C-alpha positions as CSV (number, residue, x, y, z in Angstrom):
1,X,-82.8,12.9,-69.7
2,X,-84.9,12.1,-72.9
3,X,-87.7,9.5,-72.0
4,X,-86.7,6.0,-73.5
5,X,-86.6,4.6,-77.2
6,X,-89.6,2.2,-78.0
7,X,-87.5,-0.9,-77.8
8,X,-88.0,-3.5,-80.9
9,X,-89.8,-5.9,-78.6
10,X,-92.5,-3.3,-77.6
11,X,-93.3,-2.3,-81.0
12,X,-93.5,-6.2,-82.0
13,X,-96.2,-6.2,-78.7
14,X,-97.8,-2.9,-80.4
15,X,-97.9,-4.6,-83.9
16,X,-99.5,-7.8,-82.0
17,X,-102.1,-5.9,-80.7
18,X,-103.3,-3.5,-83.8
19,X,-103.3,-7.2,-85.9
20,X,-105.7,-8.5,-83.0
21,X,-108.1,-6.1,-83.9
22,X,-107.9,-5.8,-87.3
23,X,-105.9,-3.2,-88.2
24,X,-104.0,-3.0,-91.7
25,X,-101.3,-0.7,-92.7
26,X,-98.2,0.8,-92.2
27,X,-96.5,1.9,-88.9
28,X,-95.0,5.4,-89.6
29,X,-93.8,6.1,-85.9
30,X,-93.7,4.8,-82.3
31,X,-93.3,7.2,-79.4
32,X,-93.5,6.9,-75.4
33,X,-96.2,8.5,-73.6
34,X,-94.9,11.2,-71.3
35,X,-93.9,9.3,-68.1
36,X,-95.6,5.8,-68.8
37,X,-93.7,2.8,-69.2
38,X,-96.3,0.7,-71.0
39,X,-98.1,3.3,-73.3
40,X,-97.7,4.5,-76.6
41,X,-98.6,6.5,-79.7
42,X,-98.5,5.1,-82.4
43,X,-99.2,6.6,-86.4
44,X,-100.3,4.4,-88.6
45,X,-101.3,4.6,-92.2
46,X,-103.1,2.9,-94.5
47,X,-103.2,2.2,-98.5
48,X,-104.6,5.4,-99.8
49,X,-101.6,7.4,-97.2
50,X,-104.0,8.7,-94.9
51,X,-102.3,8.6,-91.4
52,X,-104.0,8.3,-88.2
53,X,-103.0,8.1,-84.4
54,X,-104.0,5.7,-81.9
55,X,-102.7,5.4,-78.3
56,X,-102.0,1.6,-77.1
57,X,-101.4,0.5,-73.9
58,X,-99.7,-2.8,-73.3
59,X,-100.7,-2.6,-70.1
60,X,-104.3,-2.8,-70.6
61,X,-103.7,-4.8,-73.8
62,X,-106.0,-2.2,-75.8
63,X,-105.6,0.5,-78.5
64,X,-107.6,3.8,-79.3
65,X,-108.5,5.6,-81.8
66,X,-106.8,9.4,-81.6
67,X,-107.4,11.2,-84.9
68,X,-107.0,11.7,-88.0
69,X,-103.4,13.4,-88.8
70,X,-104.1,16.3,-91.7
71,X,-103.5,20.3,-91.5
72,X,-105.3,20.8,-88.2
73,X,-103.7,17.6,-86.5
74,X,-100.2,16.8,-86.8
75,X,-97.8,14.7,-84.6
76,X,-95.0,16.3,-83.3
77,X,-91.7,14.7,-82.2
78,X,-91.4,16.1,-79.0
79,X,-87.4,16.5,-78.1
80,X,-87.3,16.7,-74.0
81,X,-84.0,18.6,-74.4
82,X,-85.4,21.5,-76.7
83,X,-86.0,24.4,-75.0
């Protein structure tokens, strides 16, 4: 069985966490970190179209920048049932 989708309530809590930290931009994608209930990967883009990957923890009420998404770094949608 695939991991649970990120709920609307979880998305709102994650967005609130980003806004509290002063981040502004478009939220491109939310994905639950495999094996966790309250940690998520978030792809966010700014006005210039630069996308970045963040890890957000609702348990710790914290978020952490991972890396800028570019030719060398991409965000893959994992399909747990593939293969």
